[in-house]
Every structure is written in structure tokens, then in C-alpha cells.
C-alpha distance (Angstrom), angle and dihedral (degrees) to the residues before:
residue distance angle dihedral
X1 . . .
X2 3.76 . .
X3 3.73 114.6 .
X4 3.88 107.4 -107.4
X5 3.89 89.4 40.3
X6 3.75 106.4 68.4
X7 3.78 94.0 179.7
X8 3.80 99.3 49.7
X9 3.84 118.7 111.4
X10 3.81 122.4 -134.3
X11 3.76 114.6 -94.2
X12 3.75 136.0 175.2
X13 3.86 109.3 -101.4
X14 3.71 126.1 -148.7
X15 3.83 114.9 -104.2
X16 3.76 114.5 -75.3
X17 3.78 107.7 -168.0
X18 3.73 94.7 174.4
X19 3.79 94.6 60.3
X20 3.86 93.9 42.7
X21 3.81 96.7 45.4
X22 3.75 91.6 45.3
X23 3.85 93.3 50.0
X24 3.81 89.3 47.7
X25 3.80 93.4 49.0
X26 3.88 89.0 52.0
X27 3.81 91.8 48.2
X28 3.76 113.1 123.4
X29 3.72 139.6 131.8
X30 3.87 92.0 -138.7
X31 3.80 116.6 103.8
X32 3.69 118.1 -90.0
X33 3.90 115.3 -98.1
X34 3.73 117.1 -90.3
X35 3.80 116.2 -91.9
X36 3.72 121.1 -109.7
X37 3.75 108.6 -161.6
X38 3.72 134.2 175.2
X39 3.95 118.3 -120.6
X40 3.87 89.8 -101.6
X41 3.84 91.0 51.3
X42 3.78 91.4 46.4
X43 3.74 87.9 52.5
X44 3.79 91.3 52.1
X45 3.73 92.2 48.5
X46 3.89 92.1 51.4
X47 3.79 91.3 52.9
X48 3.95 92.2 44.6
X49 3.87 94.8 51.2
X50 3.78 105.9 100.2
X51 3.77 146.1 60.0
X52 3.78 115.7 -59.9
X53 3.80 131.9 -168.7
X54 3.69 125.0 -150.5
X55 3.89 109.5 -129.3
X56 3.80 110.7 -103.9
X57 3.80 95.1 -2.3
X58 3.85 139.1 99.0
X59 3.78 88.4 -129.5
X60 3.91 118.9 111.5
X61 3.71 128.5 -178.2
X62 3.83 124.4 -154.7
X63 3.86 118.9 -165.1
X64 3.84 112.4 -168.5
X65 3.75 130.4 -160.7
X66 3.79 91.8 -113.4
X67 3.90 88.9 60.8
X68 3.78 100.2 -99.8
X69 3.90 119.0 144.9
X70 3.88 109.0 -160.3
X71 3.78 117.4 -171.8
X72 3.77 117.7 -158.5
X73 3.83 127.9 -169.7
X74 3.86 117.5 -167.5
X75 3.74 90.5 -12.9
X76 3.86 96.0 -54.4
X77 3.78 123.8 110.8
X78 3.77 104.7 -108.5
X79 3.87 103.7 172.9
X80 3.83 140.4 -0.1
X81 3.70 133.0 -161.8
X82 3.74 142.3 141.5
X83 3.81 124.5 -98.8
X84 3.78 136.7 -155.7
X85 3.70 134.7 -161.1
X86 3.80 112.7 -121.9
X87 3.72 97.7 -133.3
X88 3.78 117.7 -109.9
X89 3.82 92.1 -12.0
X90 3.85 98.0 91.0
X91 3.83 88.7 -124.9
X92 3.71 132.6 134.5
X93 3.75 118.3 -156.5
X94 3.78 135.6 -173.0
X95 3.83 137.6 150.1
X96 3.77 121.9 -96.0
X97 3.74 127.2 -141.0
X98 3.84 91.8 -77.6
X99 3.82 91.0 50.8
X100 3.80 91.0 -106.8
X101 3.83 118.7 141.9
X102 3.72 117.3 -107.6
X103 3.89 111.7 -160.7
X104 3.74 116.6 -173.4
X105 3.79 125.1 -173.5
X106 3.85 105.4 -137.2
X107 3.76 132.1 -156.7
X108 3.86 132.1 168.3
X109 3.79 136.0 -147.2
X110 3.83 142.2 165.2
X111 3.84 90.8 57.1
X112 3.73 92.1 -46.9
X113 3.83 93.7 -57.9
X114 3.80 92.9 109.9
X115 3.80 127.7 55.9
X116 3.79 135.8 -167.9
X117 3.76 103.3 -150.6
X118 3.70 104.9 -171.7
X119 3.84 100.7 -60.0
X120 3.83 92.3 -23.4
X121 3.75 120.6 101.3
X122 3.79 115.8 -147.3
X123 3.77 136.3 176.7
X124 3.74 127.1 -151.2
X125 3.88 117.4 -104.8
X126 3.63 100.4 175.0
X127 3.83 144.7 -22.1
X128 3.70 87.8 -131.7
X129 3.82 116.2 110.3
X130 3.76 101.6 167.0
X131 3.77 101.7 149.3
X132 3.80 120.0 165.8
X133 3.80 118.4 172.8
X134 3.84 94.1 169.0
X135 3.84 91.0 114.6
X136 3.79 97.1 36.2
X137 3.74 116.6 76.2
X138 3.85 91.5 172.4
X139 3.81 86.7 63.6
X140 3.81 96.3 40.6
X141 3.77 94.9 58.3
X142 3.86 92.1 58.4
X143 3.81 114.1 100.3
X144 3.83 147.5 44.9
X145 3.78 120.6 -35.2
X146 3.76 131.9 -176.6
X147 3.79 134.5 -157.1
X148 3.77 124.8 -112.8
X149 3.83 113.7 -113.7
X150 3.87 112.5 -117.5
X151 3.85 93.4 23.0
X152 3.82 136.1 90.7
X153 3.93 87.5 -84.6
X154 3.77 96.4 53.5
X155 3.84 112.9 141.4
X156 3.69 92.6 6.9
X157 3.76 130.5 121.6
X158 3.81 131.5 -171.2
X159 3.70 132.8 -166.2
X160 3.83 122.4 -170.1
X161 3.84 120.6 -158.5
X162 3.83 126.2 -177.5
X163 3.82 112.0 -133.4
X164 3.75 97.3 175.5
X165 3.87 133.4 -8.2
X166 3.76 94.5 -75.4
X167 3.82 102.4 14.1
X168 3.82 123.1 85.5
X169 3.78 142.4 178.0
X170 3.79 119.9 -131.6
X171 3.85 117.8 -161.7
X172 3.79 117.1 -169.3
X173 3.82 117.0 -164.3
X174 3.74 118.1 -163.0
X175 3.87 121.4 -176.1
X176 3.79 110.2 -104.6
X177 3.73 92.5 1.8
X178 3.81 102.8 73.0
X179 3.76 128.8 -141.9
X180 3.78 129.8 -30.1
X181 3.79 119.3 -165.1
X182 3.80 129.5 -156.4
X183 3.72 138.3 172.4
X184 3.78 124.8 -136.8
X185 3.76 143.6 174.5
X186 3.73 117.6 -131.2
X187 3.81 133.6 -156.1
X188 3.82 126.3 -159.0
X189 3.85 88.8 -115.7
X190 3.83 88.3 66.5
X191 3.78 99.4 -101.4
X192 3.83 112.8 143.5
X193 3.80 115.6 -169.2
X194 3.83 112.3 -156.2
X195 3.79 96.3 -177.7
X196 3.86 106.0 -72.7
X197 3.94 88.8 -11.1
X198 3.77 120.1 94.1
X199 3.70 125.5 -160.3
X200 3.79 133.3 178.0
X201 3.75 113.7 -134.5
X202 3.86 125.1 -165.7
X203 3.78 133.6 166.7
X204 3.82 120.9 -153.2
X205 3.82 124.4 166.2
X206 3.73 90.3 -8.8
X207 3.79 92.9 -55.9
X208 3.90 117.1 124.6
X209 3.82 111.5 -145.1
X210 3.75 120.0 -163.8
X211 3.89 118.4 -170.0
X212 3.79 121.7 -171.5
X213 3.85 123.8 167.7
X214 3.83 90.0 -20.2
X215 3.82 95.7 -50.1
X216 3.77 112.3 122.7
X217 3.77 124.5 -158.2
X218 3.84 123.7 -174.4
X219 3.89 123.8 -157.3
X220 3.80 121.0 -177.7
X221 3.80 114.7 -146.2
X222 3.81 113.5 -102.4
X223 3.83 109.2 -118.7
X224 3.80 102.1 172.5
X225 3.80 135.8 72.1
X226 3.80 107.8 -160.8
């Protein structure tokens, strides 16, 4: 499924060379550049930071001060990305699991404890966003990852979604070849079972490392939107 459409099924998409090449050109393990926001954008971000519940849904969004958006379903981290404030346009943007930009016009009410997020209505659960995945590899592997130019991961992108506590979806994007989707089971020791294929997954310094039969692939986490 694409994040934002909870009922959609996975499907193979046609090649999207723009998204793949843009993601790879942005790939870097260096920190994202510091934000420069107007006063109105800062005010929007201050209202946004917190844990939000979708009305009548098990879905929860967490927006952190360091620009992470974390989406939970039934208490489990489902997806993770980085967001940006579209300056002076009251919009929040991030990339979904197919590296396509989501842009949501945002407004607040009820003393900033209610939010209209595009067509989605949310209520504030807490201003707390203390999220630490340092001891949770099953959480750290979730998100958007981009290949490193000039290596064996050049022009590749990966998104990892959690479907259930130990079940995940792995979407591999290759320039000019479209998307390829796989399901896998994951253990806390880093073992990923893609059917009969076994991979070892680790994350260090926001770099996802995949090892299969002695071949090692590295993918830095994507922390930009544009």
C-alpha cells in the first residue's frame, strides 16, 4: 500500500527515473542542512510537534522537532520519513513509501489540540515526542533508504514498511525498471527471511546495511524532501 491510502494493495509501478535519480543525488550520510523558517512557519511547526491520533482509527502520527514523521498502527511503527514545512503556505510535506511527495494543508483549532491535516482530522494526544530506537533494530530498519552513487547500490532506492510486528514489506526501486515488492519476516537479531532467501540487516549511523551471501549493500537514510 501507499502511505496515505490504508486500503491500497501493493502493485508494481512503472519506472520513475525522476524520483529515483533525485533521491540518489540527495543520498548522503551527512546531517541535513539546518532549517531556515519564517516566523509563521516556526509557529506552524511548534503547533505540529507532538503525537496525533486520527479520529476513529488505530493510526497515530508523531512529528518530532528534528523533522521526523513517524506513523504508528496499533502501537507498532509502520513508516518513518522526514518532513518539511512549506514556508508561509501552511503545508507540511514528506515523501511516502514510493518516494512521492505528500503535501498537506494544515490548520488547527480547539486551542491547537485539534488539527485538520488535509482531509484528515486529528486530535492531540501529547506534546511528548521522546522516540528512541537505539535499542530497537526492528524499528530502525523502517523508512526510506537511498543507494550510494558509484557503488553497487547506485540508482537504487528502498522503502521498508512494517505490516505487522514481525512482518515487513521491502520495495526496491531501480531507475528505468520500476518498483519490485517483496515481503519478509524479521527477527530482532537482524535476520530477514525473504522466502528461502536470508539476509542480514543492520543499521548504524542511519545507514542500512544488507548482507546476502557475502555481498554487502549500504543505503543511507533519506532525510530530505525536495
